[in-house]
C-alpha positions, 0 to 999 in steps of 0.5 A, a space after each residue: 891832814 894835808 890838803 889836796 891840791 891841783 898839783 897833787 892830783 896831776 902828780 897822781 895822774 902822771 904816776 897812773 897814766 902808763 897803766 892805761 897803756 900797759 899790756 895788762 890783764 885785759 890786753 894779755 887775754 883779749 888782745 886789746 886795751 879796753 879800759 881806755 875805751 870802756 873803763 868807768 873810773 870813779 875818782 878824779 885821778 882816773 877820770 882825768 887820766 882816761 881823758 888824757 889817754 883818749 886825747 893821746 889816742 885821738 892824736 895817734 889816730 889823726 896821724 898814725 904814721 908820725 915818727 913820734 908814735 914809735 911804739 906803733 904796735 903797742 899804741 895800736 893795741 891800746 888805742 884801737 878799741 877806743 878809736 873804733 868807736 870814733 870811726 871803725 875800720 881804720 885800724 891795721 890789718 894783716 893778711 895774704 894779699 891774694 890766695 895762690 899765685 906762687 907757682 912758676 907758671 904764667 898767671 892772668 892777674 886782674 886788679 882794680 883801682 879808683 882814679 883820683 880826679 884833679 878836683 880831688 874826688 874819687 872816680 867810681 866805679 872802680 877801673 878793672 884791668 888785667 895783665 899776664 905775669 910769670 909767677 910767683 906773683 908778689 905784692 902790689 905797691 906804689 909811690 904814695 903822694 899820699 895816694 899812688 902815682 904809680 902802681 907796681 908789682 913784684 913777680 918771679 923772684 923780685 922782678 918789677 913791672 909797672 902796672 900803671 903809671 901817670 901823673 897826679 896832674 892827670 889823676 892819682 890812684 887809690 883803693 888798689 887791690 887784686 881781684 883774681 890771680 889764676 893760672 893761665 894753663 887752667 891747672 890747679 894752683 897748689 903752690 901756696 900763698 904769698 907772705 902776709 902784708 900789713 895794711 897800715 892804719 888810716 887817719 881819723 880826724 881828732 874832733 877835740 884837739 888839745 888843749 880842751 875843756 874836760 867837764 864830765 860832771 860838776 866834780 871836774 871842770 878843767 882845761 887839759 893839755 896833752 902835747 905829744 913830743 917827738 920822742 913819743 913822751 907826753 907833756 901833760 897839764 891840767 891848769 898847773 905845772 906841766 909834767 912829762 910822761 912816758 906812756 910806755 916806760 922801760 920795764 924793770 930796772 937795773 942796779 941797786 943793792 936788792 930788796 931790803 923789805 920783808 922776806 920772800 913770800 911774806 904777804 902780811 897778816 889777814 884782816 877781817 873778811 867782808 862780804 859785798 853782797 850781791 852787786 854791793 860793796 865792801 871797804 876797809 882800812 889798815 889798822 893804825 901803824 899798818 899798811 895794806 899789802 893786798 886783797 884776797 877775793 873769793 867769789 861766793 856767787 855769780 850770775 847764771 850767764 856770767 861771761 868767762 874767759 875760761 871755766 871759773 875765770 870771770 870777765 868784768 866781775 867787779 871793780 877793785 880799788 886801793 889807795 888812801 882815804 879820799 884817793 882810791 886808785 883802780 886795780 884793773 884786775 877785776 876785768 879777769 877774776 878767779 875765786 881766791 885770787 890775790 891782788 897786791 897793792 901797787 904802792 908800799 904806803 896804801 891804807 884803804 881799799 874798796 871792792 864793788 861787785 857787778 850785778 849778780 856777783 857776791 865777793 868775800 874780801 880778805 885784806 892783808 896788812 903789814 906793819 908800816 916800816 920805820 
């Protein structure tokens, strides 16, 4: 049997790293990538991969506006749960900037802001001012330095007015927002709201910039390098060769002569079923000369207060692993599990599997195997 080398582990990490960022089951259902934040990988590959993904997220969090983070919406989706653990409230927000203000009448507009003093401190309390403008009223915006030197507003079909101007030598402005916008004639404001705007993510300092020592246990103690390149890919190393990874690789592919494997619908033959028992584990391996196609999991028991996405669809029911002996990779499908669900092996040459049930769950696991190709 060939030995496991650092390069072999890193090569496997590189293959699996995009899975931490993909729009997988958890993101499709909950709208966010929880595995980077809360996943508990058991193997070396999973632990190192999660550490690399978290470093990438911290670098994004430290400079979310950088051009190299071109997949900003997907990165935000994948990384924000983890970044919120570091410093909550810094993520992107979307909403109408104020209610109403869209009738063709005069409005009394009240806004507030803080001065940034010449020593860099924020002056409090906030300064509040008012201005009368003809509607419809648009958004407040300004020139960022990185704070605002000018406070401007769009109104009445795109016209512009300066609400406040100044010089950063005198003090810039921050935390600018509308307080109220009311019709000057006192009539009901029933002409709708302005379009929603997105508040961009705020920066969070990276407490562990790369390269960093990753030593979560006695089993892993390595130096990890995570270098985000201008094109958004990552150069990764763990003390050996450097690999380049695209965390958001293009989906699908083109060309080729089509599949040459088994006919459509062939999932192999069922092996012997095994039960995990309550909160237990089941594992097995393909017979000699065969490979693992996938696992069918039936839920025999669940806790009385089990969390469900929908009736019969359980959240966080267990953990599913497929791979080869000594090197099992996690399938994240256990985050959303329905009785009788089938999980396909991601590679064609896998042989071993393991399923762990969370407390209160009991699974029956039926593996499916196929003869290995010549």
